N, C-alpha and C positions, 0 to 999 in steps of 0.2 A: 640543322649543319651543328658538325659535330664540334664541339667544342675547340680543339687542336685544327686550327687552318693553315696551313703554312701559306694565305695566301693573305689573313687578316690577323692571327691571335696566335698563340698559342703558348698553355704552358707552360710552370714553372717547373714539369716532370718532363714534359715534353724537351723540350730544353736542356735539362738534365742528361736524356737518354741520348740525345744526338749532336753532345756535347765535343765528341773525339770526331765525329763527319769531318772529312777532308775539304767539304762543298759548304760548308758551315759560313758565315763569314757575323759578328756582333758589335754594336757598334750600341754604346753610351754614348743614347742621348740625351743626357740629364740639361738641363738647362730653367734657371732663375731668374723671376722675376727682377727689375732694377734695384726693389726696396727690398730683395730679400736677406740681404746679407751674406750669399754664401755664394762659397768657389768651385763653379762645375769642375773645372779641370782641374785645382788641386782635388777633389773629395773622389774624380776616377782615380789618379795617381796613386791616390790612398788605397783602394779597394775596389778594384771592379772582377768584373765574370771574368772566370780564365780566357784572354787570347780574346775580349770585345776594342775595341779601336774606339775613339775619343769620335763622335761627330761635334763641333761644333760649328751650332747652329746661327750663331753672328756671322761668324764668319766666310760657314755656304752659304752664301747669300750675295743680293743684289748689294754690293758697298755706291754703287752712281745712285741709290736713290736714297732718300733721307729720310725715309720711312724704317722699322723694326723688320731686321734680320725676313726682307723679300726673296721672290722664289730668282737663285741664282739664272746667270745662264746655262746652257745646255752647257756649253765650253767650258766656266768654272767650274760643275756639277761632275766630267766627268776628269779636270783636270785633280780636281781632290778627291772621287773616290779611286780613278789611280795608286796615287800616294796614300793612299787603305788601305793598297790590293782589295777592295772591293772590284770584285768584275762580271762577265757572263756566268753562265753557270752556277751560279754564288744563292744559296742560299740567304736570306739573310734575316737577323730577328734583330729590333731596338727596343730598349730600355732604355727605362727614366728613374732614378734618385725619390721620384715622388709621388712610387704607385704606376698613374699612367696617364700622364700630362706632354709630358714636349715629346715621350715617342713617338709619340699618334703625328703628328706633324712633318717627323722628317719619313714615316709611313705615306702618307699624303707625298711627299718632294718624290720618291722614288716611284711610286704612281705618276706621279705629275711627268719624270721622265720615261717612262713608259714601261717602268723596273715592277715585275707584279708577283715573285717570290722574295715578298719579304714581309713577314709580318712580328705582330707586336709582341712583346712580353707581358702576357696578361698578368698584373702585380707586380709587375717591374722587380726593381733591385728591393725593394720591402721586403716582398716577398718570398725572395731569393733568397737571401738572409735571414731569415724570419725561418726559412726550413732549415735554417746551415747549412744550407749546402758553398760550395768549396767559392773560392774569392783569392786575388793574387794581385800583387804591384809590381809586377814587371809589364812593360814595355809590351807589345805582338808582336811578334815576328811576321816584317809585309814585303812578298812577294807582285810585283807591281799582276795586276790580271788586264784584259783589256776590256770595255762596257763597250758595246754596240748601245746610243739610246732612241729616244722619238717620243718627244716633246708631247705630251697628250692636252689640246689646248682646251681642250671642252673640262678639265677640272680646274679651272682658277678662273676670277673672274673679277673688271676692276671697276672703276665707280663709276662710269660711263655704265655699266650694264648694271650692276649693281642700279643702281639708281632710277633706269627704268623700269627694271620689273619690280621695283616701291612702285612705282606708277600703275604701271600696267594692270600687275596680280598675276602674273603668266606663271612666277615660280615665289613660295613660297620659302619668306627668307627668317635664318634661324637665327637666335645670340648664344651663341653658347655662355657669356659673362655672367656673373651673380646677381640676383633680383634686385640686387638694393642698384644696382651699380646700368643695369636695363631702364629698372623708372625715373633714374635720370634724380638718385634721392642721394647719393655720392657722390665727389666728386675723383677725377677720374686719375690713378696711379703714376700716369701721367703729364704734366707741367703744360696747361697753353687746352686740352681737351677738352669742349662743350661734354654736356653730363647726357644724357638722354640712351634713343636708341633709332635707327633706320625704321622709317614712318611703313606701320605694315608689317611688322615683322614680330618673327614672334619670340620667346625668349623657352630656350631645352638648360639651362645650369647643366653644365658637362660635370659635377657633380654630381647628377642626381640618374647619372646615370651608373654610376660604378655602385660598388657594395662596400662595407667598410672600410674590406680588407685592403682594397683596390682597385679589385678585377671588374670585368664587363660586368653587368644583369647578361642577364642569358636574352637570346633576338623576342621574347612573346613578353617581358618585362619592359624589355628598352623602347619598343611597340605603345604599350600600352605609356611610357613618359608623355612622348610624342604628340600622344594622340589629346594627352591631356591635356596637354601646351597649348591645344587645339591646331597644331599643326597635318594641314592638308597635305597626305602625303601619296595621296595621287601625282600630284604637284611636282615636278623636277627641286630642287631646291638650293637655292644658295646661303653657304655657312658662315659666319660673321665673327667675330669676337674682340680679344682687344686689339692683340699684333698677327692674328691663325695659327697660333699655338694650337689656342681649345677649341674654333673651331673644326680644325683634323679629328679630335673627339669625336666633336658630330658623325663628323664623316665615316670615320672606322665606326664607328655608332648603326648609321643606317646602311653601310655595305653589310654588317653582321645578319642584321634585320633581308636583308637580298632587292636592296635599295641600292641602286649603282649610279640614279640621274641624280649627281647629286657633281656643285664645286663649292670650292673656296673662295670667299672675296679676301686675295692674302693683303689687300691695304687695311677691312677692317674697320675697328673703329678710331685708331692712328690715323685715317688718314679722311673717313668721314668725318670725323670731331673735328678735321680744323678747319674745314671749310664751312667759312658762314652763309655761303649760299647755298646751301645743298639744307633740305629742311631738317630738323627733328623732334623726335615726339616724347610725352614724357609719362609718367604710371606702366600703369599695366598695358596686355597690346587692345 
């Protein structure tokens, strides 16, 4: 697979070359952990890639759920995309201010809605700025655009499906959290959650898939990382993390490797960790 793939990952050079394309839409999907002390919208307002629209992960979500930023309904997704001027025929590039973090969540969300013409900016806003590329603080000019959505239910799993997979072993469950969280050695950043992991899951810390500059490792190296973690790549995968954000980095990596039989556990540990009747494991897998 080439480095630049408009359905998975594109370089800063690719985006710079296509910046003036009339059917390109750029989304700033920066999101920070609640304890980060940073304001993603304020940072977008101060500086963003020219033409970028701000995608608020917490707002474009299912507010009927008590869990953080669960995938929205088709109707809400369509409404928000129309307001942002994103629709059929657009090539979308999504980035974030941490390199490669929350942008992958929006990439996955578009794919969940059946929209495949979306790529993550490799290295994100830090790499774009480090290369001295243009930024602006102007709001984009937005025009309505019709969008057709066909939800791909196979790309998301709920707690019942994950519990069954944990028992049966017909899927490999991969957890993107830091190793100390996976092993249950530290408290979770969200209060009230137990520590540990879903039984029979494997740990692939999402940062282990990235190079020091925040770009994603090449497909062969990605495969080696998953295999070193004991992941059986012959099985379909269920991807989990704290709240469905970095699980999407795993989804992007698997897609880059040519493995498409994967789904995100949307509730992730924010859901599993609250239910005291669900089993947990600690220590290494």
